N, C-alpha and C positions, 0 to 999 in steps of 0.2 A: 557391342555389348548395348544392349536393350537400356532404354533410358528407366528409370526406378520413378514413377508419380504420386503425388497425392494430389488427389481432387478434393475441390473445394466447391463447394455448394452456398451461394449466397444469396438471399433476399430480404426485404422490407416485411414487416411483419403485416403489412395490407395485404402482403401478395400470397397466393394458395400456396401452403403447405407442401401441397400432393404433387403439384406443380413441379416446386423445387426438388423434391426428390427425384422424380422421373426423370428430371432433365439431368441431375448428376449421375443418373443411371446409364443416361444417355452418354452423357460425356465419359463415362468410363468405359464406354465401347468404342468411342473416338479416340482414344490412348490408345487401346489395343488397336486398330485401324491403323494408327500412325507407328505402330511397331515398338511401340511401350509397353511397359506392366504397371499395373496400380499397387503400390504398397501399402495405400492409406487413405482414407476421407475422413472429410470434415466436413461441417455446416453450420452456419451462423446464420443465425437472422435478428435484423439491426432494427431500431424505430429509425435511423436515417444512416445512408453511408459517409464513411469518411474520407472525406475529401484529398488526403495523404495519403492514403493506404489501401479504399475501398474499406474494408476489414478494421475490427478495432484492434486495438496495442493488444488486449489479452490473447485474441485471437493469432495475431502474429507473431507472438513470443510461443504459444501451442506452437504453431505449425513448424517455427525452427527448431523445437527440443522433438516433433513427431519426424521431423526429416533426418534428425541424429542418429535416433532411435533405428529407422528403417533404412539407413542410407540412402534416401531417395535425393538426387540432383534434380528435380524437374518439381514445379507445382504448378499444377493448372486452376485456373479459378474460373469460374462458370458464370462468368461476366464480363464484361467489357470495362478493359482497365484505359486510361489514360499513359502516357507514356511517363510521367512523373510519377503517377501510382506503381508500374511496374518498376521502375529503378528504386523506388523507396522500398517495396516489398522486397526487393532483391538485396539489397544493402543488409535488411534489419531481419532477413533468414539465411544470408548466404547459400541460395539457393534459385537457380533459372526459374524467372516467371513466364508462363504463358495466359492468356486469356483464351475463352473459347474460339474468337474469330481466328487469332492465330495459329488454334491447334487444325481449327476444320480447313486453312490455308495450307498446313503444310501438309495434311492429307492431299491435296487437291495439288501440290507439287509434286510430291510422290507417283500421283497416279495420272498425270495428263501423259498420253502418249502421243497424241498427233501434232503437227505444228501450231495449228490452231489453239487447240487446248493448251498448250506450254505458255502461247502468249497470253492467251485468256487470263492464267493463273498468275502471271507474271505482273501481269495490269494489276490485278485484284491486290496483290500483296504493294505494289507501289502504294495504290490509291488507300490501303489500310495502315500503312508507314508514315504517310506525310503527317495526318493530326497526330502522332505518337511523337513526332520530332521535336514539338515543342516543348522547350525546359527542359528536355531529356535525351538531349545527343548522345551522351554519355550512358545512357539506359540499356535497354533489354533490346535495342534492335543494333545495337553494335557489337555486338559478340562475335565472336569468330568460333570456329572448331565444327563439330558434328552433334548428331542427336535432333529431337525434336523439336521443331520451330526454328532451326538450323540452315534449312534447305533453302534453294531459290535464292533471289536478290535479299533475302535478310543478310547474308554473307557479306555483302559487299555495303552495306549501310555506313559504314563508319569511314568508307573515303567518298560519299554522294554528300551534297548539300542540297536545299530544298531545288534549287535550278535544276541542276542536273537531273532529278527526279523527275521535275514536272517536264523536261527536254524528253526523257526517257518514253514518261506516259503518251506523247505527241506522237513519239515513233510507234510505240505499241499500236497505238488507234489508228494508224496512218496504215500500218501491217495488215493489221483485221479488219480494217475496209477494205483491202485488196482480196484479201480470202473472201469476206462477204457476196463481194460482184460476182468472183469466181463461181460460190455455192449458189447466186441467184440465174446463174445461167444454167446451172444443173437443173435447179425449179423450175424455171422457163419451159425449159425442155420437158419436165414430167408432165407439167401443166398442159402443154401443147396437145402430149399425148393422152391426157384427161386419164389419168391413172387416178382412182381415188386413195386417199393415204390417211392412215391412221399415225396418232401419237399416243405411246407408251408412257404416262409419267405417275408418280406416285411418291410415297416416303420411302428414304432407303432403306435397301435390304428388304422391300416386300417380294422379291421375286419377279420384277420385270425382265432381267436377262434371260433367268431360266423358261419365263413364258416366252419369252422372243424365239428361245431354240424350238422348244417345241411347235410353237406355230409355223416356223419357217424352216426347222431341220438345217438350223446352223449352228456353229458353234463359238459364240460372242462368249466372253471369257464371263465367269460364274464365280464369286465365292461369296461365304456365309458371313458380308460382315458390311458396315456401314461403307459406302461411297466406292463398291466395287467396280463399278460403270461411272465413267467420268465423260469420256469422248460418246459423242453421238454415233448410234449407227443405224442403218438403215436398210432392211430387207425384201424382198418380194414375199408375197403371202398369197396364197391362191386359196379363193372362198368358193363354198356352190352357189351355183346362179351368176357370178359375176366374175368371175376367172381373175385375174391380177390385179391385185393393190400392194401400195406399200406402208411397212408398218415400222415407225423410227422408235428408238429405246434412246434414252438420255439420263442425262444426272437426277438422280434420286434427290427429292427434296427432303429438308429437316428443318425442325423449329429454330427458329433463332440463325436461319443462316445469313451470314454476313452478306451487309448491304451491296460492299463493292463484288462479292460473287455475282449478285443477280446481275449489279449491273455490266460487268464483265462477259457475262454468260446469255445476256439477253442476244446476241449472236447467234450464238448455237440454237439458242430455245427457238428464236425464231422458226428453224425448222418443224418444230411442234407446232408453232403458233400459225403455219402454213397448211395443218393437215385438216381434213373435212370431219374429222370425228375424235375425240378425246376417251381414251381407254386409260381409266382410272383404276391402279392395282393396288387391293389394300389388302396386309397381312392381318387376315381374319383370326390366326392365335394371338395378335397383341393383346395387352390389357389396354392401349392408348391408341386404339381403332377410332373412336372419335377427337381426340386429340389429333389425330394423323390426317384426319378428314379436313380437320378444322385449318391446318396446313395448307393442304391441297389447296382448298377450297382461298384462302387468301392469296396466294402465290397464282393462280389463274386467273384471280379479278387485278391482281398486278401485273398480269401481261395480258390485259383486256381478253380474253380466252372464252368470257362468259357467254357468248353468242353459239359458241359450238356444242353438237350435240354429245352426249356422254355415256360410255359404256362402262358400267361397275364389274370390276371383276374382283370378288374376295378370294384372294389364293392362301395356300395353306389352311386348306380347310380340313384336309387330314389331320391335322393339331387342335384343332378348333372344338370346344365342346359346342352340343346342339342350342346350347341357350344363348354363345354368340352367333350363332347361324341364326336365329331368330329373329337377334336384335339388327341383325343386317338388312338395313330396309330402303335403302338408298335404289332407284331403279332406272331401267332396266339391270338387270343384276346377273351375274352368273358365278356360279361358286365352283372354285379349282384349287388344285395341287400338280401345280408345274412341275413339281420333285415326281409326281407320281403318274404325271400324265393324265391327269383324271379331269373330268370336264373340257378336255379341250376341244372336243369335236362340236360341244353345244357353243362354247366359246367362238368357233367357226361359223357356227349357223348366224349368231346371235349378230357378230359382227356384219355379215352378208346381210343380214336384215336391218342393220344400222344404216348401209350404202341403199337400199331399195327403199328406206322411208326419206331419203333426201328427193329422190327421184320425183319426178311430177309427169304425168302425161301432157304430150305436147302434139301439135300437128304440124307435119314439114310437107313441104312440095319441093320435090325434085323436077324441074324441066328435063326434056328428054335428052339434050345435053349433056348431062349430070344426073344420069339415072345409074349410072358404074358406083356412084359415093353410097348407093344403099346397100351395097355389100360392106363398105367400110362400117357403115352405121350399126349395120346388124353383127358387127364382129364385139363392140363396143359396148352394145347396147339393147335393150328387149323390145322388140319389136312386135308393137300389139298385133296390130293389122295395115294391109295396104290397099289403097284404092286405086284404080285408072283413072286418069282424068283428062283431058283432051290433047293438051299439051304435056302430060308430064306422069307422075306418080305420085298419090299422099299418102303418107307415111304416120299412122297412131304410135307412139313409141315413149316409153318413160326414160327420162334424160335427169342426171342431176344438176344444177347451177351451173358449174363448171362446162358439163358438156351442150348444155344449152348458149354458152357463151361461145362454143367453136361452132355448133349449129345455126349458129342466129340469122345466119344468110337464108337458110331454107325457110325458118319460121315464117307460117301464113298470119296473119293479121286476125285478130280476136273480132 
């Protein structure tokens, strides 16, 4: 049976009330994504947070009454709670309490499919548990049974102490390091082949997976909900005048993403970090376009991807007004509707152009014993012209930085 949840927005009077309402609406989407239903909402704006319960006593009593009226069995607070605050709220309302971080972690626990993804989620949950254990050992982390927030290692928190959790964290990190080395070998193979690579990044539910399917004729799982895609997916893409490239789709971003998740998923996101070009997918139909771009910008800084070229894809254009399209001012840009297959060919051309912009014309000299390599060069790059020399052949060719590394032995001196 699905959980019946009350969602609660909490903020200070110095905070933006618009942001508080938008975050609360997003929290409702997260509850539905976790498999629950929302039966009530509440908001409280405070001068300062209550150290014992975060929210005020009057609001706590109001939530208890609302839970009784709606038969809610879960209250989700749109703010981080300490272990003590969770325990006190549960005691005073008689209802299970989760905060935003725990809800997101629960969704990730449901969605992780790969061995690495499951390890990363478990690591994030362990890191989230540790600070909550202080003074709240009998609180929200020691619950058993089913429902949102009880999946994954949270079920076994009761019989774990801090030392055992620390040991488990070490074990998981060791396993993830092994997976990372394996992925690094695959990445090096791709780099030896000098295949250009794109990374699809963007706010959750912006249509990245649908776009990937359109571009690559694949069948990656797609659903109209937050965090439908968790594990990274890489596919081949064929572009005009470029031939083969790779494009990777991974987990969507969201505001207030738990820092434990950012830490845990850095290994997976390294796949995007190795890309030559970032493809930022934006849901142009959303009223929160600017906020979504702020979150994306923040995480690009967090992952130190600032030096990478960016292509902006304003998706879901079929649902957006002309005014919204006019305000979409980041460039280079392309408007698409992945669901209706609109703008996909324009996007292909723009992606091909972005690879060409990485290229620089260089001069390569092939001695006669290496002239057979010119055929290989021509298969992966555009040879502008060739000139016969006394002891070999000079080629003028456009190469990306990675290709220049591969062909460095033949580069002529300036």
